[in-house]
SEMIVEX-821498 format. One record per atom (N, C-alpha, C): x, y, z; residue number from 1. Coordinates in steps of 0.05 Angstrom, whole numbers, m for minus. Layout:
REM SEMIVEX-821498
NODE   east  north     up resi
NODE      X      Y      Z  NUM
...
***
This chain:
REM SEMIVEX-821498
NODE   east  north     up resi
NODE   m616    188    206    1
NODE   m596    183    189    1
NODE   m597    157    173    1
NODE   m593    161    147    2
NODE   m598    135    132    2
NODE   m576    117    134    2
NODE   m579     91    140    3
NODE   m561     70    143    3
NODE   m548     62    115    3
NODE   m521     63    113    4
NODE   m509     55     87    4
NODE   m484     37     94    4
NODE   m477     23     75    5
NODE   m454      3     76    5
NODE   m429     19     86    5
NODE   m423     40     71    6
NODE   m403     59     77    6
NODE   m410     80     98    6
NODE   m396     81    121    7
NODE   m406     99    141    7
NODE   m389    127    137    7
NODE   m402    146    130    8
NODE   m390    173    122    8
NODE   m370    183    143    8
NODE   m375    176    168    9
NODE   m357    185    189    9
NODE   m331    172    189    9
NODE   m330    146    176   10
NODE   m305    133    173   10
NODE   m283    151    158   10
NODE   m292    168    141   11
NODE   m272    184    125   11
NODE   m254    199    146   11
NODE   m265    208    166   12
NODE   m249    224    187   12
NODE   m226    206    202   12
NODE   m233    179    200   13
NODE   m213    160    213   13
NODE   m190    153    193   13
NODE   m189    164    170   14
NODE   m169    154    148   14
NODE   m142    157    160   14
NODE   m136    175    174   15
NODE   m110    178    185   15
NODE   m100    157    205   15
NODE   m119    141    214   16
NODE   m114    122    236   16
NODE   m104     97    222   16
NODE   m104     97    195   17
NODE    m95     71    181   17
NODE    m65     65    187   17
NODE    m52     87    194   18
NODE    m24     83    200   18
NODE    m19     69    230   18
NODE    m39     69    244   19
NODE    m36     56    269   19
NODE    m29     25    268   19
NODE    m36     12    252   20
NODE    m26    m16    247   20
NODE      2    m20    231   20
NODE      9      0    219   21
NODE     34      0    204   21
NODE     43     26    202   21
NODE     57     39    222   22
NODE     65     66    223   22
NODE     82     73    199   22
NODE    104     57    193   23
NODE    122     62    174   23
NODE    107     65    146   23
NODE     92     43    137   24
NODE     81     48    110   24
NODE     60     70    110   24
NODE     45     71    131   25
NODE     24     93    133   25
NODE     34    123    130   25
NODE     57    124    143   26
NODE     70    150    143   26
NODE     82    157    116   26
NODE     92    136    102   27
NODE    103    138     75   27
NODE     81    147     56   27
NODE     57    132     60   28
NODE     34    137     42   28
NODE     27    167     45   28
NODE     22    175     72   29
NODE     12    203     72   29
NODE     30    224     65   29
NODE     57    216     67   30
NODE     77    237     55   30
NODE     76    237     28   30
NODE     72    215     15   31
NODE     70    216    m16   31
NODE     44    230    m22   31
NODE     23    224    m10   32
NODE     m3    234    m17   32
NODE     m2    265    m14   32
NODE     10    272      7   33
NODE     12    304     12   33
NODE     27    317    m12   33
NODE     49    303    m20   34
NODE     67    314    m42   34
NODE     52    315    m69   34
NODE     35    294    m73   35
NODE     21    293    m99   35
NODE      3    316   m100   35
NODE    m11    324    m81   36
NODE    m29    347    m81   36
NODE    m20    374    m79   36
NODE      7    375    m73   37
NODE     20    404    m75   37
NODE     17    414   m102   37
NODE     18    442   m102   38
NODE     19    456   m127   38
NODE     44    448   m142   38
NODE     41    444   m167   39
NODE     63    436   m187   39
NODE     55    447   m213   39
NODE     61    431   m233   40
NODE     53    438   m260   40
NODE     22    439   m262   40
NODE      8    426   m245   41
NODE    m22    429   m243   41
NODE    m28    443   m219   41
NODE    m50    460   m219   42
NODE    m58    474   m194   42
NODE    m72    454   m174   42
NODE    m74    461   m150   43
NODE    m89    446   m130   43
NODE   m117    441   m140   43
NODE   m131    463   m153   44
NODE   m155    463   m164   44
NODE   m158    441   m184   44
NODE   m137    441   m203   45
NODE   m137    420   m222   45
NODE   m139    392   m212   45
NODE   m117    388   m193   46
NODE   m114    363   m182   46
NODE   m137    355   m166   46
NODE   m152    372   m153   47
NODE   m178    365   m140   47
NODE   m199    353   m160   47
NODE   m200    367   m182   48
NODE   m220    357   m201   48
NODE   m213    330   m215   48
NODE   m188    326   m219   49
NODE   m178    302   m228   49
NODE   m186    280   m209   49
NODE   m179    285   m183   50
NODE   m184    266   m161   50
NODE   m211    261   m160   50
NODE   m230    281   m162   51
NODE   m260    272   m162   51
NODE   m267    255   m186   51
NODE   m258    259   m209   52
NODE   m264    242   m231   52
NODE   m253    214   m225   52
NODE   m228    211   m216   53
NODE   m217    185   m210   53
NODE   m235    170   m190   53
NODE   m242    188   m171   54
NODE   m258    176   m147   54
NODE   m283    163   m158   54
NODE   m296    174   m178   55
NODE   m320    161   m189   55
NODE   m309    136   m207   55
NODE   m287    139   m220   56
NODE   m279    116   m236   56
NODE   m275     90   m218   56
NODE   m261     94   m194   57
NODE   m253     75   m176   57
NODE   m278     68   m156   57
NODE   m298     83   m158   58
NODE   m321     79   m143   58
NODE   m318     83   m111   58
NODE   m300    103   m103   59
NODE   m296    105    m74   59
NODE   m316    127    m64   59
NODE   m336    119    m47   60
NODE   m353    139    m36   60
NODE   m338    160    m18   60
NODE   m317    149     m6   61
NODE   m306    168     13   61
NODE   m289    188     m3   61
NODE   m275    180    m22   62
NODE   m264    197    m41   62
NODE   m283    217    m53   62
NODE   m305    209    m63   63
NODE   m324    227    m76   63
NODE   m334    246    m56   63
NODE   m339    241    m32   64
NODE   m347    261     m9   64
NODE   m324    280     m7   64
NODE   m303    270     m4   65
NODE   m277    285      3   65
NODE   m271    308    m20   65
NODE   m270    298    m45   66
NODE   m264    314    m65   66
NODE   m286    330    m79   66
NODE   m312    325    m71   67
NODE   m334    343    m76   67
NODE   m330    367    m57   67
NODE   m327    361    m33   68
NODE   m322    380    m15   68
NODE   m297    397    m19   68
NODE   m277    387    m25   69
NODE   m250    400    m32   69
NODE   m256    418    m58   69
NODE   m269    406    m77   70
NODE   m274    423   m102   70
NODE   m290    447    m96   70
NODE   m310    445    m80   71
NODE   m327    468    m72   71
NODE   m311    490    m58   71
NODE   m292    481    m41   72
NODE   m276    500    m27   72
NODE   m255    514    m46   72
NODE   m249    498    m70   73
NODE   m231    512    m88   73
NODE   m243    525   m112   73
NODE   m272    528   m110   74
NODE   m285    542   m130   74
NODE   m294    526   m155   74
NODE   m292    500   m153   75
NODE   m300    482   m175   75
NODE   m331    484   m177   75
NODE   m342    489   m200   76
NODE   m372    492   m202   76
NODE   m385    464   m206   76
NODE   m408    460   m198   77
NODE   m424    436   m206   77
NODE   m421    428   m235   77
NODE   m424    445   m251   78
NODE   m419    438   m280   78
NODE   m393    427   m287   78
NODE   m372    438   m275   79
NODE   m344    428   m278   79
NODE   m343    402   m268   79
NODE   m352    399   m246   80
NODE   m354    371   m232   80
NODE   m366    351   m251   80
NODE   m390    357   m261   81
NODE   m405    338   m275   81
NODE   m393    333   m303   81
NODE   m380    351   m314   82
NODE   m365    348   m338   82
NODE   m339    328   m332   82
NODE   m328    334   m311   83
NODE   m304    314   m304   83
NODE   m314    286   m301   83
NODE   m336    282   m288   84
NODE   m350    256   m284   84
NODE   m357    244   m311   84
NODE   m366    260   m330   85
NODE   m370    248   m358   85
NODE   m345    240   m371   85
NODE   m323    253   m366   86
NODE   m299    247   m379   86
NODE   m290    220   m367   86
NODE   m292    217   m340   87
NODE   m285    193   m327   87
NODE   m300    169   m338   87
NODE   m328    174   m340   88
NODE   m348    154   m348   88
NODE   m341    145   m375   88
NODE   m332    165   m392   89
NODE   m327    158   m423   89
NODE   m302    141   m424   89
NODE   m282    147   m408   90
NODE   m256    131   m409   90
NODE   m262    102   m396   90
NODE   m278    103   m375   91
NODE   m284     77   m362   91
NODE   m302     57   m382   91
NODE   m321     71   m396   92
NODE   m336     57   m415   92
NODE   m320     48   m440   92
NODE   m301     66   m450   93
NODE   m285     59   m472   93
NODE   m265     37   m463   93
NODE   m258     36   m440   94
NODE   m238     16   m431   94
NODE   m253    m12   m431   94
NODE   m276    m11   m423   95
NODE   m291    m35   m423   95
NODE   m296    m44   m451   95
NODE   m303    m27   m468   96
NODE   m310    m35   m496   96
NODE   m287    m45   m513   96
NODE   m263    m33   m506   97
NODE   m239    m39   m522   97
NODE   m231    m69   m515   97
NODE   m237    m76   m490   98
NODE   m233   m105   m484   98
NODE   m250   m125   m501   98
NODE   m269   m114   m514   99
NODE   m289   m129   m530   99
NODE   m269   m142   m553   99
NODE   m247   m129   m561  100
NODE   m230   m140   m581  100
NODE   m221   m166   m571  100
NODE   m211   m167   m545  101
NODE   m200   m191   m535  101
NODE   m222   m214   m537  101
NODE   m246   m209   m531  102
NODE   m268   m228   m532  102
NODE   m270   m236   m563  102
NODE   m271   m216   m581  103
NODE   m275   m224   m608  103
NODE   m251   m243   m618  103
NODE   m226   m235   m612  104
NODE   m205   m252   m618  104
NODE   m207   m282   m607  104
NODE   m216   m281   m583  105
NODE   m218   m306   m571  105
NODE   m241   m325   m583  105
NODE   m262   m310   m589  106
NODE   m284   m324   m601  106
NODE   m275   m335   m629  106
NODE   m262   m317   m645  107
NODE   m251   m324   m672  107
NODE   m234   m350   m669  107
NODE   m217   m350   m651  108
NODE   m197   m374   m647  108
NODE   m211   m397   m636  108
NODE   m232   m396   m618  109
NODE   m244   m418   m609  109
NODE   m266   m432   m629  109
NODE   m276   m412   m647  110
NODE   m297   m424   m666  110
NODE   m284   m432   m692  110
NODE   m260   m435   m696  111
NODE   m247   m444   m720  111
NODE   m252   m472   m725  111
***
């Protein structure tokens, strides 16, 4: 097995995060469960959103979890890749729009 900084087996230990603060851990997992219940969005749609967000926040555990979840929910590799490109476009746009701040600061400092 290839050695990585993130140990994939740690994902299975996520529930243990409550051991050091049961009250907050329990509240988080209750909230997390509610968020992913069927609502105005289907569980499938929420899984695809979660996968895109996982790439944006660069969480390898989340990417593993929601790639697997998406497969179970019938999300195709093409849908996953399209969602990833949406996330990348938003992330890239957010970086570029901050260029306006740089331009404003440059103009102010160079007067």
